[in-house]
OpenMM code with the backbone's topology and positions (N, CA, C; nanometers):
from openmm import Vec3, app, unit

residues = "MET ILE LYS PRO ASP LEU LYS ARG VAL ILE LEU ARG GLU LEU LYS LEU ASP ASP TRP PRO ILE GLU PRO GLU THR LEU ALA THR GLU ILE PRO GLY TRP ASP SER LEU SER HIS ALA SER VAL ILE LEU ALA VAL GLU LYS ALA PHE GLY VAL ARG PHE SER ASN LEU GLU VAL LEU LYS LEU ASN ASN ILE GLY ASP LEU GLN ARG LEU LEU ASP SER LYS ARG GLN".split()
positions = [
    Vec3(-0.0620, 0.9399, 0.9384),
    Vec3(-0.1651, 0.9694, 0.8419),
    Vec3(-0.1288, 0.9055, 0.7073),
    Vec3(-0.2267, 0.8477, 0.6428),
    Vec3(-0.2056, 0.7922, 0.5102),
    Vec3(-0.2342, 0.9036, 0.4098),
    Vec3(-0.1363, 0.9313, 0.3260),
    Vec3(-0.1511, 1.0400, 0.2303),
    Vec3(-0.2512, 1.0022, 0.1212),
    Vec3(-0.3251, 1.1012, 0.0740),
    Vec3(-0.4294, 1.0739, -0.0261),
    Vec3(-0.3780, 1.0057, -0.1524),
    Vec3(-0.2557, 1.0375, -0.1947),
    Vec3(-0.2046, 0.9763, -0.3180),
    Vec3(-0.1820, 0.8260, -0.3017),
    Vec3(-0.1334, 0.7816, -0.1857),
    Vec3(-0.1170, 0.6379, -0.1607),
    Vec3(-0.2525, 0.5704, -0.1503),
    Vec3(-0.3432, 0.6311, -0.0784),
    Vec3(-0.4778, 0.5752, -0.0647),
    Vec3(-0.5425, 0.5587, -0.2024),
    Vec3(-0.5280, 0.6572, -0.2874),
    Vec3(-0.5869, 0.6541, -0.4209),
    Vec3(-0.5330, 0.5360, -0.5027),
    Vec3(-0.4009, 0.5127, -0.4959),
    Vec3(-0.3395, 0.4019, -0.5693),
    Vec3(-0.3912, 0.2676, -0.5177),
    Vec3(-0.3980, 0.2529, -0.3871),
    Vec3(-0.4459, 0.1276, -0.3276),
    Vec3(-0.5905, 0.1013, -0.3684),
    Vec3(-0.6762, 0.2012, -0.3512),
    Vec3(-0.8177, 0.1827, -0.3825),
    Vec3(-0.8407, 0.1572, -0.5308),
    Vec3(-0.7646, 0.2254, -0.6156),
    Vec3(-0.7787, 0.2046, -0.7600),
    Vec3(-0.7394, 0.0611, -0.7969),
    Vec3(-0.6299, 0.0124, -0.7391),
    Vec3(-0.5838, -0.1232, -0.7702),
    Vec3(-0.6834, -0.2286, -0.7230),
    Vec3(-0.7496, -0.2021, -0.6109),
    Vec3(-0.8462, -0.2970, -0.5565),
    Vec3(-0.9881, -0.2722, -0.6093),
    Vec3(-1.0001, -0.1739, -0.6972),
    Vec3(-1.1289, -0.1402, -0.7595),
    Vec3(-1.2354, -0.1049, -0.6559),
    Vec3(-1.1959, -0.0223, -0.5592),
    Vec3(-1.2868, 0.0271, -0.4559),
    Vec3(-1.3094, 0.1764, -0.4767),
    Vec3(-1.4316, 0.2204, -0.4588),
    Vec3(-1.4610, 0.3633, -0.4708),
    Vec3(-1.4052, 0.4403, -0.3518),
    Vec3(-1.4291, 0.3879, -0.2342),
    Vec3(-1.3792, 0.4529, -0.1134),
    Vec3(-1.3772, 0.3499, -0.0014),
    Vec3(-1.2829, 0.3656, 0.0870),
    Vec3(-1.2711, 0.2792, 0.2041),
    Vec3(-1.1820, 0.3520, 0.3033),
    Vec3(-1.2178, 0.3523, 0.4308),
    Vec3(-1.1338, 0.4203, 0.5292),
    Vec3(-1.0008, 0.3470, 0.5485),
    Vec3(-0.8916, 0.4173, 0.5276),
    Vec3(-0.7592, 0.3590, 0.5467),
    Vec3(-0.6827, 0.4470, 0.6446),
    Vec3(-0.6462, 0.3893, 0.7553),
    Vec3(-0.5695, 0.4563, 0.8603),
    Vec3(-0.4340, 0.3879, 0.8720),
    Vec3(-0.3390, 0.4492, 0.9415),
    Vec3(-0.2074, 0.3864, 0.9570),
    Vec3(-0.2135, 0.2467, 1.0183),
    Vec3(-0.3086, 0.2226, 1.1066),
    Vec3(-0.3191, 0.0937, 1.1745),
    Vec3(-0.3934, -0.0108, 1.0914),
    Vec3(-0.4502, 0.0297, 0.9788),
    Vec3(-0.5288, -0.0624, 0.8966),
    Vec3(-0.4405, -0.1749, 0.8436),
    Vec3(-0.4898, -0.2969, 0.8576),
    Vec3(-0.4209, -0.4134, 0.8036),
    Vec3(-0.4717, -0.4378, 0.6621),
    Vec3(-0.3863, -0.4920, 0.5792),
    Vec3(-0.4262, -0.5224, 0.4417),
    Vec3(-0.5496, -0.6122, 0.4402),
    Vec3(-0.5567, -0.7072, 0.5310),
    Vec3(-0.6689, -0.8017, 0.5341),
    Vec3(-0.8009, -0.7352, 0.5712),
    Vec3(-0.7966, -0.6124, 0.6211),
    Vec3(-0.9186, -0.5402, 0.6573),
    Vec3(-0.9768, -0.4633, 0.5388),
    Vec3(-0.9049, -0.4580, 0.4286),
    Vec3(-0.9507, -0.3859, 0.3107),
    Vec3(-1.0095, -0.4865, 0.2127),
    Vec3(-1.1339, -0.4666, 0.1713),
    Vec3(-1.1974, -0.5629, 0.0801),
    Vec3(-1.1154, -0.5845, -0.0469),
    Vec3(-1.0966, -0.7093, -0.0810),
    Vec3(-1.0249, -0.7428, -0.2030),
    Vec3(-0.8751, -0.7563, -0.1874),
    Vec3(-0.8203, -0.7125, -0.0734),
    Vec3(-0.6756, -0.7238, -0.0535),
    Vec3(-0.6494, -0.8574, 0.0146),
    Vec3(-0.6060, -0.9525, -0.0642),
    Vec3(-0.5746, -1.0848, -0.0130),
    Vec3(-0.4353, -1.1233, -0.0614),
    Vec3(-0.3975, -1.2458, -0.0387),
    Vec3(-0.2627, -1.2884, -0.0763),
    Vec3(-0.2402, -1.2793, -0.2270),
    Vec3(-0.3450, -1.2980, -0.3054),
    Vec3(-0.3308, -1.2904, -0.4503),
    Vec3(-0.3156, -1.1465, -0.5000),
    Vec3(-0.3887, -1.0544, -0.4395),
    Vec3(-0.3819, -0.9153, -0.4842),
    Vec3(-0.2682, -0.8373, -0.4193),
    Vec3(-0.2058, -0.8935, -0.3171),
    Vec3(-0.0993, -0.8241, -0.2453),
    Vec3(0.0133, -0.7791, -0.3397),
    Vec3(0.0593, -0.8699, -0.4231),
    Vec3(0.1686, -0.8360, -0.5153),
    Vec3(0.1267, -0.7262, -0.6121),
    Vec3(0.0032, -0.7313, -0.6608),
    Vec3(-0.0404, -0.6286, -0.7564),
    Vec3(-0.0524, -0.4922, -0.6899),
    Vec3(-0.0928, -0.4884, -0.5632),
    Vec3(-0.1003, -0.3605, -0.4914),
    Vec3(0.0406, -0.3033, -0.4735),
    Vec3(0.1337, -0.3847, -0.4305),
    Vec3(0.2716, -0.3387, -0.4100),
    Vec3(0.3316, -0.2910, -0.5423),
    Vec3(0.3106, -0.3664, -0.6499),
    Vec3(0.3617, -0.3255, -0.7814),
    Vec3(0.2979, -0.1954, -0.8287),
    Vec3(0.1695, -0.1780, -0.8021),
    Vec3(0.1012, -0.0540, -0.8406),
    Vec3(0.1596, 0.0658, -0.7649),
    Vec3(0.1905, 0.0466, -0.6379),
    Vec3(0.2513, 0.1543, -0.5583),
    Vec3(0.3900, 0.1868, -0.6136),
    Vec3(0.4692, 0.0840, -0.6408),
    Vec3(0.6035, 0.1064, -0.6970),
    Vec3(0.5951, 0.1831, -0.8287),
    Vec3(0.5058, 0.1424, -0.9138),
    Vec3(0.4929, 0.2067, -1.0452),
    Vec3(0.4432, 0.3504, -1.0322),
    Vec3(0.3436, 0.3721, -0.9492),
    Vec3(0.2853, 0.5055, -0.9336),
    Vec3(0.3848, 0.6065, -0.8790),
    Vec3(0.4746, 0.5616, -0.7926),
    Vec3(0.5663, 0.6541, -0.7269),
    Vec3(0.7109, 0.6417, -0.7741),
    Vec3(0.7363, 0.5518, -0.8676),
    Vec3(0.8705, 0.5379, -0.9224),
    Vec3(0.9725, 0.4895, -0.8217),
    Vec3(0.9311, 0.3955, -0.7373),
    Vec3(1.0208, 0.3396, -0.6358),
    Vec3(1.0252, 0.1882, -0.6522),
    Vec3(1.1210, 0.1253, -0.5843),
    Vec3(1.1308, -0.0207, -0.5800),
    Vec3(1.1466, -0.0623, -0.4346),
    Vec3(1.0731, -0.1647, -0.3960),
    Vec3(1.0839, -0.2215, -0.2626),
    Vec3(1.1499, -0.3583, -0.2734),
    Vec3(1.2374, -0.3889, -0.1791),
    Vec3(1.2961, -0.5234, -0.1767),
    Vec3(1.1939, -0.6199, -0.1167),
    Vec3(1.2148, -0.7469, -0.1424),
    Vec3(1.1259, -0.8485, -0.0850),
    Vec3(1.1265, -0.8417, 0.0668),
    Vec3(1.2421, -0.8189, 0.1262),
    Vec3(1.2532, -0.8106, 0.2712),
    Vec3(1.1736, -0.6916, 0.3255),
    Vec3(1.1824, -0.5777, 0.2571),
    Vec3(1.1062, -0.4599, 0.3005),
    Vec3(0.9567, -0.4890, 0.2991),
    Vec3(0.9104, -0.5544, 0.1956),
    Vec3(0.7678, -0.5871, 0.1846),
    Vec3(0.7270, -0.6857, 0.2930),
    Vec3(0.8115, -0.7840, 0.3214),
    Vec3(0.7799, -0.8823, 0.4252),
    Vec3(0.7696, -0.8200, 0.5640),
    Vec3(0.8409, -0.7102, 0.5860),
    Vec3(0.8403, -0.6453, 0.7171),
    Vec3(0.7196, -0.5545, 0.7398),
    Vec3(0.6394, -0.5306, 0.6364),
    Vec3(0.5240, -0.4431, 0.6499),
    Vec3(0.4163, -0.5099, 0.7347),
    Vec3(0.3728, -0.4406, 0.8395),
    Vec3(0.2676, -0.4935, 0.9261),
    Vec3(0.1320, -0.4304, 0.9007),
    Vec3(0.1321, -0.3071, 0.8512),
    Vec3(0.0075, -0.2356, 0.8283),
    Vec3(0.0291, -0.1278, 0.7216),
    Vec3(-0.0747, -0.0544, 0.6906),
    Vec3(-0.0651, 0.0468, 0.5855),
    Vec3(0.0251, 0.1625, 0.6289),
    Vec3(0.0305, 0.1902, 0.7571),
    Vec3(0.1216, 0.2934, 0.8074),
    Vec3(0.2668, 0.2585, 0.7771),
    Vec3(0.3020, 0.1313, 0.7899),
    Vec3(0.4374, 0.0869, 0.7563),
    Vec3(0.4656, 0.1080, 0.6078),
    Vec3(0.3657, 0.0809, 0.5241),
    Vec3(0.3822, 0.1028, 0.3804),
    Vec3(0.4021, 0.2510, 0.3513),
    Vec3(0.3261, 0.3370, 0.4178),
    Vec3(0.3410, 0.4812, 0.3977),
    Vec3(0.4800, 0.5270, 0.4397),
    Vec3(0.5287, 0.4796, 0.5536),
    Vec3(0.6622, 0.5185, 0.6005),
    Vec3(0.7716, 0.4682, 0.5054),
    Vec3(0.7570, 0.3457, 0.4566),
    Vec3(0.8543, 0.2912, 0.3613),
    Vec3(0.8530, 0.3739, 0.2337),
    Vec3(0.7363, 0.4044, 0.1836),
    Vec3(0.7249, 0.4868, 0.0633),
    Vec3(0.7879, 0.6228, 0.0853),
    Vec3(0.7593, 0.6862, 0.1982),
    Vec3(0.8177, 0.8182, 0.2285),
    Vec3(0.9703, 0.8109, 0.2319),
    Vec3(1.0237, 0.7039, 0.2902),
    Vec3(1.1707, 0.6918, 0.2990),
    Vec3(1.2332, 0.6745, 0.1607),
    Vec3(1.1634, 0.6065, 0.0707),
    Vec3(1.2146, 0.5859, -0.0648),
    Vec3(1.2069, 0.7123, -0.1480),
    Vec3(1.1132, 0.7984, -0.1186),
    Vec3(1.0913, 0.9191, -0.1985),
    Vec3(1.1784, 1.0361, -0.1540),
    Vec3(1.2533, 1.0216, -0.0468),
    Vec3(1.3377, 1.1323, 0.0024),
    Vec3(1.4688, 1.1371, -0.0703),
] * unit.nanometer
topology = app.Topology()
chain = topology.addChain("A")
for resn in residues:
    res = topology.addResidue(resn, chain)
    for name in ("N", "CA", "C"):
        topology.addAtom(name, app.Element.getBySymbol(name[0]), res)
């Protein structure tokens, strides 16, 4: 499950009112999330939750569920 706080940060950064985001959702399936906005979304998540992701961690992300799991692991 994608937690509401992560969904809120993603949608706010992409300037979307609402969009269904599930663990299997790919970044490319979300309007406005492209290679140019990818870095800004990741930075917004880091800033909102006070975490830092390494470049390798970000490269290993396959879907939004992976991002949620990475965020959860950093927040523990």
